[in-house]
C-alpha angles and dihedrals in degrees: 000000000000117000098248096050122095116273117253114274132179091265093051092050090053091048089048091055090048090050092053092047088050095054092045091049096048091047091048090048091051092052092045094050092046089050087050088057095243105112129014136339108310092220096048093044091047091051095045093043090051093049090049090046093051094048091047094049090050092057098073089045094056107080093200093066090065096044105040131051089208093054088046093051092048091051092048092048090054091043087053093052091051089046091051086058089054090050092050091050099044139007087225085076088079092077090060087070090078098065088040091059089058091047095051095044089048101047102032105044134234104311103025087043093054090046091053093047089053090053094047091049090052090049092050092047093049092047093049091047092051091049091050095039092227139104119211149097097288096068091050099050096076099049092040094049093045090050090052092049092049094049094049092045095050095044092045093053092046091050089052090046092054090048093049091049089051092050089047091052090049092046088050090050091047089050091051091045094050089048090053090046092048087050091047090049090048089050093048091048090051093050091046090052089050091050089051095049092047090051092048094046093048093047099042119016097030093050093041091051091050088054090050091049091052093046092051091049088052089051092048092053091049095056135129101004099044102038094156091055091046089053092054090050091049092049090051089051089050091051091047090050090051090049088049092054091051093049089048094053094047100046092048085056087043090237129149115283114263089245092059097041098092103003138066123249095261091054094047087050093049088053091050093051092050091049090049091052095050102037099032098038089232119126108229126182126196124215123188122190138173129041105310111239127183111266126205113258095248089057092049093048094050094049092048094047090048092051091047091050095043093050092044088056091048094052094045103039113011105064088209128174094216140344137205133216119201123190113190127189110205134169106297091343144076126205133200122196125185113186127174133175094226132126096288129205145229105267092196092055091049091049092048093051089046093050094044097040090233116142125335101324092170131235096229103084097041089049093051091046091049092053092050094047093047090064094043094259136123133248127202135175128192120190145139133184107277094007103086128235138280123192123192131192124181118184127181113236119215117241092234096043091140124176107000089217091062097070130081131235 
């Protein structure tokens, strides 16, 4: 076919077969009627019909007819000459104009096709009028009506085809867009999981490894004179390593931290303060105020992790003499404050180093802030060199929080 014609579809192939059958049937009908002595000389009709059938059959076998408008026009011209022979031999040749209309519109395009249809209709009208020896409206009705039907049918099909192609293009674009969106969602999920693992590693494994390092250094200093004290440090380091292993297994599976599996948040914080006091050498006191209410597990996990990270930073960097952790239950909110009397720091300088990537900006503060914001809460830090540090987290508590062990982390 010509390059600007619709590509072959199952419907087009069926229509093509029907068109072939129609041409063959009309030629056979003309021959049969001539042999029956109704219209035309049998020999002349048979010869003209055979010639037209041969030319028509050759068209689909010539590849250039389907690829070039010029080749198609030449083939149609030769086919028209043989059809003219049929028209001269019998008036039944008029009926072959109808399939010719479709061929011309299909192969020649819109403008040339319509012009060819007009010439074919005129030829059919003239030939039929000559056979009937009459000139009038009646001989013109059939060819003109057939031409109108053919033009409307072909143009309607082409319009439907263009609409179908446009719809197919839109569907392809939608499919591609959905694939891109799915890839973007997957990438976002991967980044979110990496962020989760980074927070968990910082707030659990990194803090615990720091404690193990401090305990082993203490054991090293105690040897060889104070072997009993060194043994206690080593045992504490072993227990810290075991706790670290349990934490790693659970946060990889996104489960509740071990400290919250069977205890409430205040109990878990009390244990954290005691562990920090023993392993980190930093006296830590816990204060709980307000009427205790059940918290969703995500809230408990976030507050526990923030407390772990804050106390870990205090042990490693603050050089504090003591620290205090305060858990406050209020109407519709829960607050966590961690205060120490250590060396303090400049929060703005840390925030700038973290944002620009310069130096060791630290991951602890961004991690704590991200945990609070993920639950719709707020995070604030107040500190200055030589004046200690105070961290404050405020989380909203849903009115139907229910049993804190019913949520998921």
